[in-house]
Structure formats: structure tokens, C-alpha cells
N, C-alpha and C positions, 0 to 999 in steps of 0.2 A: 576874365580877360581872354581875348583870342588873338593869336599870332599865326602867321603863315610862313612856313619854311619850305620854299619850293612848291611841290604839289601837296604837302602835308599841312594840315591845319592843326595847330597846337592850342589847347584850351586849358585854362587854369580854373579849377573849381572855385566857386565863390567863397566857400568856407576855408579854403586853403590859407589865405593870408591871416584870417582871424585865429585859426588854430595855431599857426606858427607864431603869431604874436603872443598868444597865451603861453606856448612853449618857450618863447624867447625870454619870458620872465625868469625862467630857471637858468638861462644862459644862452648866449648867441651860438655857442658851439653846438648846442643841441639842435637848433634850427638848421645850421649849415650841414651838420652831419646827416640829418634826416633828408635834406634836399639832395645831398650827394648820393645817399643810399637809394633814393627814388630814381635819380637819373641813371645810376649804375644798373638798376633792375631793368628799366626800360631800354637801355642800350643793348642789353642782351636780346630782347625781342626784336629791336630794330636791326641788329647786326644780322640775325638769322633771316629776317624778311628781305634784307638787301642781298644776301647770298642766294636766296631762292628766287630772286627777281620779282617779289611781290611788292606792290606799291602800297604804301601806307597812306590812307586818305585822312585819318583823323586820330589824334592823340589827346586824351583828356587826362591831366594830371590831378588827382584827388589826394586828400590827406594820407590815405593808406595805400596808394599805388596808382597805377595808370591804366587806362582802358584804350586799347588800340583797335582801330577798325581798318581792315584791309579793303581794297577796292573790289577785288574778286577773290574771296577766300575759298570758294568752291573749286578754283583752279589748282590748289595745292593738294598734293596726295595726303593720305592718312599719316604716313610717316613724317612728311614735312610739317604738318600741323602739330604732331606730337613734339617734334624738336623745337618748333617755334615757341610752343608753351614752355618747354623745358628750360630754355636758355635764360629766362628772366630769373627764376629761382637759382639757377646755376651761377649766374653773375652775382647774386646776392650771397651765395655761399663763398664766392671768391672774395667778396668784400669782407665777410667775417674772418676769413683766413689771413687776409692781407693787413687788417687793422693792427695786430701786434707788430708786424714788420714796419708799418708807418711810424709807430711810437719809438721802437728801438733805433730806427735810423735817424730819428730826430726830425722827420718830415712834418709831424703834427704833434700837438699836445696830448697828454694822457686823457683829458676830458673829452676831447674831440674824438680820439680813437675808440674810447669806451662807448660813447654815444653812437658812433658810426657802426661799430660792431653790433650793438643792441638793435639799432634800426635795420640793418641787414638781416639780422636773425628774426626779427618780427616779420619783415617782408617775406623771408623765405618760408617760415612755418605757416603764416597766414595764407599765402598764395598757393600752398600745397593742399589746401582744403578741397575736396572733390566736388565743388559746387561751381556753377557758371555765374558770372564770367570770369572767375579766378583761373589761374594757370592750372591748378589741379583739376578743375572742371573740364578744361579744354583737353587735358591729357586723358582724363577718363572718357570724354566723349570720343576721342580719337580711337580708343581701344574698344569701347562698347558699340560703336557704329558697325563693327564687323558682325555683330550678333543681333542688333536691334535697329529699328528705323531711326534715322537721325532726328526726325522731328520729335519722336517720343522721348529721346534722350535729352534734347534740348529743353523740352518742357519740364521733365523730371528734375534736371539739375538746377534750372532756374527756380522752380518751386522750392527745392531744397535750400537754396541760397536765402530766399525769403524766410523760410521757417527757421533756419539757423540764425539769421539776423534778429528775428523777434526774440528767439530764445536768449541770445547774448544780451539783448537790451533788458530782458526780464531778470537775468542774473545780476546786472548792475542795480536794478531797482530793488532786488531782494537784499543785497548787501547795504544798499542805502537805508532801507528800513531797519537794518541791524546796526545802523550807526557807523557804517564803514563806507567811505566814498571811493569806489573803484570805477574809474571811468573807461579803462581800456576796453572791457567787454562791450560797453555801450557804443564806443566809437567804432569798433569793428562791426557790431551789429547794424549800426545805422549805415555804415558803408555798404554792407551786403544788401540791405534793403534798397539803397539808392542805385547801386549798379545793376541789380536785378530789374528794377523798374525801368532804368535806362535801356537795359537789353531788350525789354518788351517793346519800347518805343522804336528800337532800331529794326524790329522785325519787318516793317514795311520796306526799309531800304534793302534788307537782305532779300526780300521777295523780288524786288525790282532787279537786283543783281542777278538773281537766279533766272529771271525772264530773259535777261540779256544773254546770259550763257546758253540758255535753251534755244534762243533765236539763232545763235551761232551754229548750234548743232543741226538745226533745220536747214540753214544755208549750206551746211556741208553734207546735206542729204542723209542725215542720220535719222533713224526711227526713234520715236519717243513712246515709252509705255504710258498707258492711260490708267489713272487712279480715280475710283469713284468714292466719295466721302459723304456720309449722311450726317447731318448736323441739325440742331434745333433752330427755329426761326428767331429765337432770342439771343443767339450767340453773336457777339460782335465780330466783324470782319477781322480786326487786328488779332483776336484770339484764334480765329481759324488759320490765319497765315502761318502760325507757329506749328501747325499740324501738317502743313504741306511738305512734300518731299521734293528736293531739288532734282531737276532733270526729268520731271514727269508732267504730263498734261492732266489737269484735274477737272472733274465734273462733280458739282455739289448738289446733293439731293436734300432739299430743305423740308424738315418735318415739323409738324405741329407739336405743342408741348406734351401731348399724350404719347409721342414717339412712334405713332403708327400712321397718322394721317399725313399724306404728301401734300405740301404747300406749293412746291414748284421745283424747277431744276434751273441751276445757275451754271452757265458756261463760264469759262475762266476769263473771258474778255470782260464780262460784266463784273466779275470779282476784282480784276485788275483796276478797272475804272473806279470802283468803290474805294479800293485801298489807296489809290492816289489822291482821291478827292476828300474822303473823310473816313479814316480807318475805324472810328468809333461807331459807324453805322451798323445796324443790325442786319443779319441775313434776310429776315422777313421783309424788311424795307426794300431791299433789292428785288426780291421776288415780286412784291406787289407792283413795282415800277416796270418790271419786265413781263 
């Protein structure tokens, strides 16, 4: 389901109602507490985005958290990106600390407060994992980009999320073969695989956003550094987009599978046209057409 609140599009993951229905078998308070914990966590990010003047274009609520997309994330400084990622877990920590106060004041029942505290604790610990697109991954990216190229950091942290997701699913399968049904690792693992795949699909949108920001620099008469990249002809354009650096003009040297023979040279205009038309197209196909 998709809703629109002002300039922000709010989407609910299709599995969200189903999982909450299953959880609701154990009590309605568990569902309500999980929903409140999710909203509280995302309020932390939205509050900081509002303070920094960043416009949120898309918010997707999934069973284990939300995924927020900014219209122009490259406009934020490294420090602001770090704080933006921090405030989700910080609000979850506040939820854990305020749960006992809600019970003692009589504002909520014990079952709701206990479930609310557990849900906030799960969101806090899970989102601190240093993989993208979790909050811990964004914090790690903000720190590491001082020492390494941002494209390499993004690629490494997204791959780490996929690997960790597969590992968590394998843990649940292992316990299942031992006669123990433990679904929490599987849910977390499937979530990591899903959000990492979604992050890959959003690479084209980030590339277009970077192009817009770069155009503004050109209009302001700023000079752009040029980066040359060599890639195999069988590499998809969507994969190459993740390796590009924001704020640079790129020239791609397409190589044959032997890694030595030159197939052609792709200017960024042709790369942009391919990214907008069909990101799954191979570099070799663009080279043949050009």
C-alpha cells in the first residue's frame, strides 16, 4: 500500500500486514507496540532530516524497520549524514528507557510496555549492525569515506548485508534441522537480503541525483575531476553505477573478457542514456551500438 504525505511517499511492505497478523495471534498489544516502536525509530530520522532541511522523498515501512530515501543525500555533509543515521537508534533507546515509566504512570499495560521495550531493543541492536542500508552501515560509511572512495564503501557494506542475511537464514535452518524452530534470525536475514537488493535497484536513482548535483556545479562554473574506469564488456550498467564517484565525470574503457583487448570507450552521456532506459543492459551492448 502506498500513501502520500505532502512531498513524501509512504509505502507499506506487502509482508507487513501478514506478519503482524501472525504476531497478533499472540496478542494485539504486541502488534501495537511493534508499530509504535517502528514509528518512533523513523521519527528520529525524520526529525533530523527536517532540522537539516533535507527533503524525504520516500519512506518504506518493512516488518523490521523503515527505509528512507532523501531527494539529494549528497547535499548533506559527512557529519550530518552520521547524525541522521544516529537518531533512529537513539529514539529506539529512548523508547526502551521510557517503557518502564509508561507502566508505572499507568499510561499503558504491562504487556504493552514489555513488548514495546523488546521491540525498541530489537530495532536498536539490529540497526547498529555495520551493513547497508541499516543505520550502522550509514554511520560506518560516513566515517570510512574519509579514508576510502564512497563507491567502494557502498559496494562493500551492501555485499556484507547480503552475506549476513544469508548467514542468518542458514542459522535458522540449522536449528530447524535440530528440531528447534527459531524464526527471528530468518526474519532478520530475509530483511537484510531484501533491503540490500532494494538498495541495488535504487542505484540508478542515486546516479541521476548525482548528475543533477553535478550539473549545478557546472552552472556555477566549478571544475569537475575526470575519472577513467576500465570494466569488462559483460558487466551490467547497474553494477557499474555503484562504482562511480559523485561529483566526477567518468569515462569507461570497455575491455574484452581477457582483460587486455579494448572493445571501446563509453562517454558518460551514453552511460546515462543506458541507465535510464535499461539498467540491466551490458556495457558491451552499449559499445557495439556506439
